[in-house]
C-alpha positions in Angstrom: 10.2 -16.6 -29.4 14.6 -16.3 -27.9 15.0 -19.1 -25.7 15.6 -18.0 -22.3 18.9 -17.8 -21.6 18.5 -18.3 -17.2 20.2 -22.0 -16.4 18.7 -24.4 -14.4 20.2 -25.2 -11.1 19.2 -28.5 -10.6 17.8 -31.3 -12.2 15.5 -33.0 -10.3 14.9 -33.1 -6.2 18.3 -34.5 -4.5 19.5 -35.2 -1.0 23.0 -32.7 -0.1 25.8 -34.2 -0.1 28.0 -32.9 3.3 30.5 -30.6 1.0 27.6 -28.7 -0.4 26.1 -28.5 3.8 29.6 -27.0 4.1 29.9 -24.5 0.9 26.4 -23.6 2.1 27.2 -22.7 5.6 30.7 -20.8 4.9 28.2 -18.6 2.4 25.3 -18.1 4.1 25.1 -15.1 5.8 23.9 -16.4 9.3 26.5 -19.2 9.4 29.4 -17.9 7.6 30.9 -16.1 10.6 31.7 -19.8 12.0 35.1 -21.9 11.1 34.6 -25.2 9.3 35.1 -27.1 12.7 32.0 -25.7 14.1 30.1 -26.3 10.8 30.7 -30.0 11.1 29.7 -29.6 14.4 26.4 -27.1 13.1 25.8 -30.1 10.6 24.4 -32.7 12.7 21.4 -30.6 13.5 20.6 -29.8 9.8 18.5 -32.4 7.1 18.5 -31.4 3.2 14.7 -31.0 1.8 14.1 -30.9 -1.8 11.2 -29.1 -3.8 9.9 -28.5 -7.2 9.5 -25.9 -8.8 5.9 -24.6 -8.1 5.9 -26.1 -4.3 5.5 -24.3 -1.7 8.9 -24.6 1.4 7.0 -22.0 3.7 3.4 -20.6 3.5 2.2 -18.0 5.8 0.2 -18.7 8.6 1.6 -21.4 9.3 3.7 -22.7 12.7 7.1 -22.2 11.3 9.6 -25.2 13.6 12.8 -23.8 11.7 14.1 -21.9 9.4 15.9 -23.4 5.7 19.2 -22.0 4.5 18.8 -22.4 0.3 21.8 -24.7 -0.9 20.6 -24.8 -4.4 17.9 -23.0 -6.7 15.2 -19.8 -6.2 12.3 -19.2 -3.7 9.8 -16.5 -4.3 9.3 -14.8 -1.2 5.6 -13.6 -1.2 3.2 -12.0 1.3 -0.3 -10.8 1.6 -1.5 -7.5 1.5 -5.0 -6.4 3.6 -6.7 -6.6 0.2 -6.4 -10.1 -0.4 -3.9 -9.6 -3.2 0.1 -11.6 -2.9 2.8 -9.7 -3.4 6.8 -10.8 -4.4 9.2 -9.5 -1.6 12.3 -10.9 -2.2 13.7 -13.5 -4.3 15.7 -16.1 -2.0 19.1 -17.8 -3.4 21.6 -20.3 -2.3 22.9 -19.1 1.0 19.9 -16.7 2.2 17.6 -17.8 4.9 13.4 -18.5 4.8 11.8 -18.7 7.6 12.0 -17.3 11.2 14.9 -17.4 13.4 13.6 -17.8 16.2 14.6 -20.4 18.9 10.8 -21.6 19.4 7.7 -22.5 16.5 7.0 -19.2 15.2 4.6 -18.1 12.6 5.5 -17.4 9.6 4.6 -13.8 7.8 5.7 -15.0 4.0 5.4 -17.7 2.1 8.6 -20.0 0.0 7.7 -20.9 -3.1 10.8 -23.0 -5.2 10.7 -21.1 -8.9 12.6 -24.1 -9.8 14.2 -27.2 -8.1 15.4 -26.6 -4.6 17.1 -27.7 -2.1 18.0 -26.1 1.3 19.2 -27.4 4.5 16.6 -27.4 7.4 17.8 -26.3 11.3 15.2 -26.7 13.5 13.8 -23.9 16.1 15.1 -26.4 19.4 18.5 -26.7 17.6 18.5 -23.1 17.4 18.8 -22.9 20.7 22.0 -25.1 21.4 23.8 -23.7 18.7 23.5 -19.8 19.8 24.6 -20.8 23.4 27.2 -22.9 22.2 28.4 -19.8 18.9 28.1 -17.2 20.0 29.0 -15.8 16.5 25.5 -17.4 15.1 23.5 -14.7 17.6 25.1 -11.6 16.3 24.2 -13.4 13.0 20.3 -13.1 13.9 20.6 -9.8 15.5 22.3 -8.7 12.0 19.7 -10.7 9.1 17.0 -9.0 11.6 18.4 -5.4 11.2 19.1 -5.6 7.5 15.2 -7.0 7.7 13.7 -4.0 9.5 16.3 -1.6 7.5 15.3 -3.0 4.1 11.5 -2.9 4.9 11.8 0.9 6.3 13.4 1.5 3.3 11.0 0.1 0.7 8.0 2.1 3.1 10.0 5.5 2.5 10.8 5.0 -0.8 6.9 4.7 -1.5 6.4 8.2 -0.4 9.6 9.9 -2.0 10.6 7.7 -5.0 8.9 7.5 -8.5 7.7 4.1 -10.0 10.9 4.4 -12.1 13.2 4.6 -9.6 11.9 1.6 -7.3 11.5 -0.7 -10.3 15.0 1.0 -11.3 16.2 -0.5 -7.0 14.9 -3.5 -7.4 16.2 -4.2 -10.6 19.6 -3.6 -9.3 19.0 -5.3 -5.7 18.5 -8.9 -7.6 21.6 -7.7 -10.1 24.1 -6.9 -6.7 22.2 -10.6 -5.8 21.9 -12.6 -9.0 23.7 -11.4 -11.6 26.5 -12.7 -13.6 28.4 -11.0 -16.2 28.6 -11.8 -19.8 31.1 -11.4 -22.1 29.4 -8.4 -24.0 29.6 -6.7 -20.1 25.8 -7.3 -19.2 24.9 -9.1 -16.4 22.0 -11.5 -16.4 20.3 -12.2 -13.9 19.9 -16.1 -13.0 16.4 -16.5 -12.3 13.0 -16.9 -13.9 11.7 -13.0 -13.1 8.5 -12.5 -13.8 6.9 -9.0 -14.3 5.0 -9.3 -11.3 8.0 -9.9 -9.7 9.4 -6.7 -9.9 5.8 -4.7 -9.7 5.8 -6.4 -6.0 9.6 -5.5 -5.2 8.8 -2.0 -6.5 5.8 -1.7 -4.8 3.7 -0.7 -7.7 1.2 -2.6 -10.2 2.6 -4.6 -13.0 1.1 -2.7 -15.6 3.5 0.5 -14.2 6.2 -2.2 -13.6 6.3 -3.0 -17.5 5.3 0.5 -18.6 9.1 1.3 -16.3 11.1 -1.4 -17.6 10.0 -1.2 -22.1 11.1 2.8 -21.0 14.4 0.9 -20.1 14.8 -1.6 -22.9 14.2 1.4 -25.2 17.3 3.2 -23.8 19.1 0.8 -23.6 19.5 0.1 -19.2 17.7 -3.6 -19.7 17.2 -6.0 -22.4 15.0 -8.4 -21.1 12.2 -11.5 -22.5 10.3 -13.8 -21.1 10.7 -14.1 -17.1 14.4 -13.0 -18.1 16.2 -9.5 -17.6 19.7 -8.8 -18.3 21.4 -5.5 -17.4 22.9 -3.4 -20.0 24.0 -0.4 -18.3 25.0 -0.2 -15.0 25.8 3.3 -14.1 22.2 4.2 -16.3 20.9 2.3 -13.9 22.4 3.4 -11.0 21.3 6.6 -12.1 17.9 6.2 -12.5 17.6 5.0 -9.0 19.4 7.7 -8.2 16.8 9.9 -9.8 19.3 11.6 -12.0 
């Protein structure tokens, strides 16, 4: 069996240094508009948390007392369906925010599970009130993030009735490539996450069987390469054509 080429980002749970905190804040869409001095001031409100692979970071329905900015590692964002299934709706990577961005405790709508050792910076909801008042850029960033989430949700709903399974699977892979792809010497792009077939199926809004068939066709035609829990994009233009229905 071929070795999985996806690297691990961390070896063990750890406490993040100030330098790591600063790098995360410079990268995250929530805080990247703040200047370095504001990052240092915001850091006074942050604490570091770490989870081993498979640990829950947040569970749907529980009262979230704050939100997390991913510093390292990957997390699977899942949602419970009305028929009792748990589907993957996103993969969180460094810089992404996990949990509701509210100035008060509120129930989490999605669960988050560490795919590998994951470190995140925790911002309490009560502190968010203070920092939003101090930094108007943060309030604007929250509004943009919430708008982006709404747009993605609407696009998913629309795609369910207007796009084929293959288009939706291709779109999910294209999204993950933009977020997690690492270009290799041969020009292919390796998705740097241990990705399961049911992850792609959930993000594409289809069954595991249908997603597997679609990916098998893509592999046969040279659009992707794949193995156990890894996927590489080998023909970006062909993938874009599939998304467009060409």
